[in-house]
C-alpha positions as CSV (number, residue, x, y, z in Angstrom):
1,X,40.6,-34.8,-79.3
2,X,42.7,-32.4,-77.3
3,X,41.7,-32.0,-73.7
4,X,41.9,-28.3,-72.7
5,X,40.9,-27.6,-69.1
6,X,40.4,-24.0,-68.3
7,X,42.7,-22.8,-65.5
8,X,40.9,-21.3,-62.6
9,X,42.6,-18.0,-61.7
10,X,43.4,-18.3,-58.0
11,X,44.8,-15.8,-55.6
12,X,45.9,-16.4,-52.0
13,X,45.3,-13.9,-49.2
14,X,47.5,-14.7,-46.1
15,X,46.8,-13.2,-42.7
16,X,50.3,-13.6,-41.4
17,X,49.7,-13.2,-37.7
18,X,46.8,-15.7,-37.8
19,X,48.9,-18.5,-39.4
20,X,52.2,-17.7,-37.7
21,X,50.7,-17.7,-34.2
22,X,48.4,-20.6,-35.1
23,X,51.3,-22.8,-36.1
24,X,53.4,-21.6,-33.1
25,X,50.5,-22.4,-30.7
26,X,50.6,-26.0,-32.1
27,X,54.3,-26.2,-31.6
28,X,55.7,-25.7,-35.1
29,X,57.0,-23.0,-37.4
30,X,56.2,-22.3,-41.1
31,X,58.7,-22.2,-43.9
32,X,57.2,-19.5,-45.9
33,X,58.9,-20.6,-49.1
34,X,57.4,-24.0,-48.7
35,X,54.0,-22.5,-48.0
36,X,54.1,-20.5,-51.3
37,X,55.4,-23.6,-53.2
38,X,52.5,-25.6,-51.7
39,X,49.9,-23.0,-52.7
40,X,51.2,-22.8,-56.2
41,X,51.4,-26.6,-56.6
42,X,48.1,-27.5,-55.0
43,X,45.9,-24.6,-56.1
44,X,47.9,-23.0,-59.0
45,X,48.0,-19.7,-57.1
46,X,49.0,-16.9,-59.4
47,X,49.4,-14.2,-56.7
48,X,49.9,-14.6,-53.0
49,X,49.3,-11.5,-50.8
50,X,51.0,-11.5,-47.4
51,X,49.5,-9.2,-44.8
52,X,52.0,-8.5,-42.0
53,X,52.3,-6.1,-39.1
54,X,55.9,-5.0,-38.6
55,X,57.9,-3.1,-36.0
56,X,60.2,-0.8,-38.0
57,X,62.7,-0.9,-35.1
58,X,63.2,-4.7,-35.7
59,X,65.9,-5.2,-38.4
60,X,65.3,-9.0,-38.4
61,X,61.7,-8.4,-39.6
62,X,63.0,-6.3,-42.5
63,X,65.3,-9.2,-43.6
64,X,62.3,-11.6,-43.2
65,X,60.1,-9.4,-45.4
66,X,62.9,-9.1,-48.0
67,X,63.1,-12.9,-48.2
68,X,59.3,-13.1,-48.6
69,X,59.6,-10.7,-51.5
70,X,62.3,-12.8,-53.1
71,X,60.1,-15.9,-52.8
72,X,57.4,-14.1,-54.7
73,X,54.9,-12.9,-52.1
74,X,53.1,-9.6,-52.6
75,X,53.6,-7.8,-49.3
76,X,51.0,-5.7,-47.6
77,X,52.9,-4.4,-44.6
78,X,51.5,-2.2,-41.9
79,X,53.4,-0.7,-38.9
80,X,52.3,-2.1,-35.6
81,X,50.6,0.0,-33.0
82,X,51.1,-0.4,-29.3
83,X,48.2,-0.1,-26.8
84,X,49.2,-0.7,-23.2
85,X,50.7,-4.1,-23.4
86,X,49.1,-5.2,-26.6
87,X,50.6,-5.0,-30.1
88,X,48.2,-4.7,-33.1
89,X,48.6,-4.2,-36.8
90,X,45.0,-4.8,-37.9
91,X,45.6,-5.9,-41.5
92,X,42.1,-7.3,-41.8
93,X,40.8,-4.2,-43.7
94,X,43.7,-4.3,-46.1
95,X,43.0,-8.0,-46.9
96,X,39.3,-7.2,-47.3
97,X,39.9,-4.3,-49.6
98,X,42.3,-6.4,-51.8
99,X,39.7,-9.2,-52.0
100,X,37.0,-6.8,-53.0
101,X,39.0,-4.6,-55.4
102,X,40.5,-7.6,-57.2
103,X,37.2,-9.7,-57.6
104,X,37.3,-9.3,-61.4
105,X,40.9,-10.8,-61.4
106,X,40.2,-14.2,-59.7
107,X,37.6,-16.9,-59.6
108,X,39.0,-18.7,-56.5
109,X,40.5,-17.3,-53.3
110,X,42.6,-19.3,-50.8
111,X,42.4,-17.4,-47.5
112,X,44.8,-18.3,-44.7
113,X,42.9,-17.0,-41.7
114,X,40.1,-18.2,-39.5
115,X,39.1,-14.7,-38.2
116,X,35.4,-14.5,-37.8
117,X,35.4,-10.9,-38.9
118,X,35.7,-12.1,-42.4
119,X,32.3,-13.9,-42.5
120,X,30.4,-11.1,-44.1
121,X,33.2,-10.7,-46.8
122,X,33.2,-14.4,-47.6
123,X,29.4,-14.6,-47.6
124,X,29.3,-11.7,-50.1
125,X,32.1,-13.2,-52.3
126,X,30.4,-16.6,-52.4
127,X,27.1,-14.9,-53.5
128,X,29.2,-13.2,-56.3
129,X,30.2,-16.7,-57.5
130,X,33.6,-16.8,-56.0
131,X,35.0,-20.0,-54.7
132,X,36.6,-19.4,-51.3
133,X,38.8,-22.0,-49.5
134,X,39.9,-21.3,-46.0
135,X,43.1,-22.8,-44.5
136,X,43.5,-22.1,-40.8
137,X,44.2,-23.6,-37.4
138,X,41.0,-25.1,-35.9
139,X,41.8,-23.4,-32.6
140,X,42.0,-20.0,-34.3
141,X,39.0,-20.4,-36.5
142,X,35.6,-19.0,-35.8
143,X,32.7,-21.5,-35.7
144,X,30.9,-19.3,-38.2
145,X,33.7,-19.7,-40.7
146,X,33.8,-23.5,-40.4
147,X,30.0,-23.6,-40.8
148,X,30.0,-21.3,-43.8
149,X,32.8,-23.0,-45.6
150,X,31.8,-26.7,-45.0
151,X,34.0,-28.7,-47.3
152,X,36.0,-25.7,-48.3
153,X,37.8,-25.5,-44.9
154,X,41.2,-27.1,-44.6
155,X,42.9,-27.7,-41.2
156,X,46.2,-25.9,-41.3
157,X,47.8,-28.6,-39.3
158,X,47.3,-31.1,-42.1
159,X,49.8,-29.1,-44.1
160,X,52.5,-29.3,-41.5
161,X,54.3,-32.1,-43.3
162,X,54.6,-29.9,-46.4
163,X,55.4,-26.5,-44.9
164,X,57.0,-26.9,-41.6
165,X,60.4,-25.2,-40.9
166,X,62.4,-27.7,-39.0
167,X,64.3,-25.2,-36.8
168,X,63.3,-21.8,-35.4
169,X,65.8,-19.2,-36.6
170,X,66.6,-16.6,-33.9
171,X,64.5,-13.5,-34.1
172,X,62.3,-14.9,-36.9
173,X,58.6,-14.7,-36.7
């Protein structure tokens, strides 16, 4: 008898600032190509959305984004805003909208962010029957997220071996 297992349609939603600064705070850098390879291999991710705040005056960021596109990421880029000494892009709403508007397209979402603002979104999606898996740095993850996710929370540091970029390239995020 032939064993046919139904593939679970899986999308990834990546809050770039959350993971980039999360890894950096722990003393390492992400090889984005390796990250996408890992997500595809481990979870069979079909689409990987990458939410990123960019400074249009920074040519190196443009090269970085072009590389991401070549790798196969679907980019959701927003121009940064400056408030006093703070820089913000606030891509959370874009990530939320994509997750909601695409709910009929996926059964499982891999979300790379520990931002507590997403708790109502994740709660809603779980009630709709979606499987949500969070991958984030424990230091940058809200307690409410860890509590809600239980076993569907993965410590981002545990992926370091698979996705670390060995050297920091000048001007690269």
